[in-house]
VEXKOL-29213 format. One line per 8 residues: number of its first residue (from 1); for each residue x negated, y negated, z of C-alpha. Coordinates in Angstrom, 2 decimals, padded with zeros to 5 digits, m for minus. Last residue first. Layout:
! residues N
NUM) X,Y,Z ~ ...
This chain:
! residues 122
122) 002.67,101.12,m054.92 ~ 004.86,098.25,m053.72 ~ 006.75,096.01,m056.12 ~ 006.96,092.31,m055.18 ~ 006.21,090.12,m058.21 ~ 002.46,090.18,m057.50 ~ 002.51,093.96,m057.47 ~ 004.23,094.16,m060.87
114) 001.76,091.71,m062.37 ~ m001.19,093.64,m060.92 ~ 000.15,096.90,m062.39 ~ 000.62,095.32,m065.82 ~ m002.88,093.83,m065.68 ~ m004.32,097.25,m064.72 ~ m002.71,098.88,m067.75 ~ m003.86,096.00,m069.98
106) m007.52,096.22,m068.93 ~ m008.39,099.15,m066.71 ~ m006.70,102.08,m064.99 ~ m007.78,104.45,m067.79 ~ m004.90,105.82,m069.84 ~ m003.29,109.21,m069.28 ~ 000.17,107.70,m068.86 ~ m000.75,105.26,m066.08
98) 002.01,106.63,m063.87 ~ 002.44,104.43,m060.77 ~ 004.71,105.56,m057.95 ~ 007.40,103.07,m057.00 ~ 008.60,101.12,m053.97 ~ 011.06,098.19,m053.82 ~ 014.03,099.43,m055.82 ~ 017.36,097.68,m055.23
90) 018.35,097.26,m058.89 ~ 017.49,093.54,m058.74 ~ 014.13,094.52,m057.25 ~ 013.52,096.84,m060.19 ~ 014.48,094.20,m062.76 ~ 012.17,091.65,m061.16 ~ 009.35,094.21,m060.98 ~ 009.83,095.18,m064.64
82) 009.55,091.50,m065.63 ~ 006.46,090.89,m063.49 ~ 004.72,093.87,m065.06 ~ 005.83,092.77,m068.55 ~ 004.31,089.34,m067.87 ~ 001.04,090.94,m066.73 ~ 000.94,093.04,m069.89 ~ 001.50,089.95,m072.05
74) m001.35,088.15,m070.32 ~ m003.63,091.17,m070.70 ~ m002.92,091.51,m074.43 ~ m000.15,093.17,m076.37 ~ 001.42,091.23,m079.13 ~ 003.72,088.33,m079.81 ~ 004.40,085.16,m077.89 ~ 007.14,082.63,m078.53
66) 008.20,082.56,m074.88 ~ 011.64,083.75,m075.95 ~ 010.01,086.95,m077.26 ~ 009.04,087.91,m073.71 ~ 012.53,087.38,m072.33 ~ 014.06,089.10,m075.39 ~ 012.14,092.30,m074.60 ~ 009.79,093.61,m077.32
58) 006.76,093.07,m075.07 ~ 008.32,095.69,m072.84 ~ 010.71,096.23,m069.96 ~ 012.70,099.17,m068.62 ~ 015.22,100.09,m065.94 ~ 016.58,103.20,m064.21 ~ 015.57,105.75,m066.84 ~ 017.10,109.17,m066.37
50) 015.94,112.71,m065.66 ~ 018.02,113.18,m062.47 ~ 015.05,114.43,m060.41 ~ 012.58,112.56,m062.62 ~ 013.97,109.11,m061.79 ~ 012.11,106.91,m064.26 ~ 011.18,103.23,m064.06 ~ 010.00,101.93,m067.41
42) 007.04,100.02,m068.80 ~ 006.10,099.30,m072.43 ~ 003.11,097.61,m074.04 ~ 002.98,096.47,m077.65 ~ 000.82,096.29,m080.81 ~ m002.15,098.56,m080.10 ~ 000.03,100.91,m078.10 ~ 000.47,101.27,m074.37
34) 002.99,103.32,m072.44 ~ 003.35,102.76,m068.70 ~ 005.61,104.88,m066.48 ~ 006.63,103.44,m063.11 ~ 007.89,106.60,m061.38 ~ 010.86,106.20,m059.07 ~ 010.73,106.00,m055.26 ~ 014.22,106.33,m053.76
26) 015.74,108.02,m056.84 ~ 012.69,110.23,m057.19 ~ 009.62,109.97,m059.38 ~ 006.84,112.40,m060.20 ~ 003.07,112.20,m060.21 ~ 000.65,115.15,m059.82 ~ 001.42,117.25,m062.90 ~ 002.14,114.02,m064.78
18) m001.49,112.91,m064.39 ~ m002.85,116.18,m065.82 ~ m000.34,116.19,m068.65 ~ m001.31,112.61,m069.57 ~ m005.01,113.49,m069.49 ~ m004.43,116.40,m071.92 ~ m002.25,114.27,m074.21 ~ m004.93,111.55,m074.26
10) m007.60,114.11,m075.11 ~ m005.48,115.55,m077.92 ~ m004.84,112.08,m079.33 ~ m008.58,111.33,m079.32 ~ m009.37,114.67,m080.98 ~ m006.80,114.02,m083.70 ~ m008.29,110.58,m084.30 ~ m011.84,111.97,m084.63
2) m011.08,114.84,m086.98 ~ m010.85,118.42,m085.85
């Protein structure tokens, strides 16, 4: 198995392990974070109905309007604040955090801190 395939397999294994313990409901949806080298994405998911309640990413028009591109800690924090604003507008105050198999560090932590500072509880 080559190095990249092994890394993807490890990430998939960690993601399955996290998802076995974390699920979202309509009252307390799951805040799912997906990180790539180029962008970072966050969405609120109701697993009982299997639908996405709201989403935000570095591809959102609000982020692009700032003239910034990419996925760094500042961008992740902005996406966290953006998803929190959209969640509060939808009447959601509490979520469960799904780090998607990633370590709670760096951009994932910055997104969580941004969401907390904007008013989400988890």
